N, C-alpha and C positions, 0 to 999 in steps of 0.2 A: 755322610761322609765319610771316606777313603782316609784312612791313618796310614798306610804304606804304598810306596809308589812300586807299580809293577816293574819288575826287572826287563820285561819285554813285552812291546804292543805291536802287532802286526795286522793288515788287512786279510782277511781271513781267504778270499778269492784270489789274492795276487801272493802273497807272503811280504808285500814290500813293508816295510819296517817304519813305525810310526814314532815320532819323540813325544814325551812325554814328560809333565812335570805336575807336582804337587802342589796345589795354591789353596790355602787354606780349606783344607780335607775336599777338594776339588781337585779333579785330573783336567790338566789343560793339556791339549791334543795340538801338535805343530805339525808340519810340513804335510796337511791332509791334500789327497788330489783336488785339483778344481771340479773336476766331473766325477760322480759315483762310476766305479769300475763296472758295475751291473748296470748296460744300457736299456734292460727290459725294465726290470723292477725299479731302479734306482735308490735298492737298498743297499748299504755299506756295514757288514759284520766285521767289529774288532774285535780279534783274539788277544787278551791279556794274559800272561802269565808269570805268576808270582812266584818267589821262592817259599813261600807259608801259605796257609790259609789267610786269604784277607781279612786286614782288621780295620772297622768301619764303624761310625756311628751314625744309627738311624735318625733321620731327619735334625742333622746337627745344627743347622741354620735356620729352626724352625722353635724359639723359645715358647712361644703360645703351645707346642704341644708337647713339651720337655718340663713341664709345670714352671715355668720361667727361665730355666736355665740354657745359653749357648755352649753347646758341646764343643766348641774350638778345642 
């Protein structure tokens, strides 16, 4: 789970900025296009820019693999 919100998120192929919020260590993206910009592969790559190295907690919502702890 992410602990820090990216300062900027864009679609790599178009440069279109995507709004993002941090909810319970998960990134929630808004204003995504209805169709993938890549008409051939249907794959969209998001570019996330952070002020510093992103902080995260591995498997934060899975207490069964964190010795019973939920790392929220």
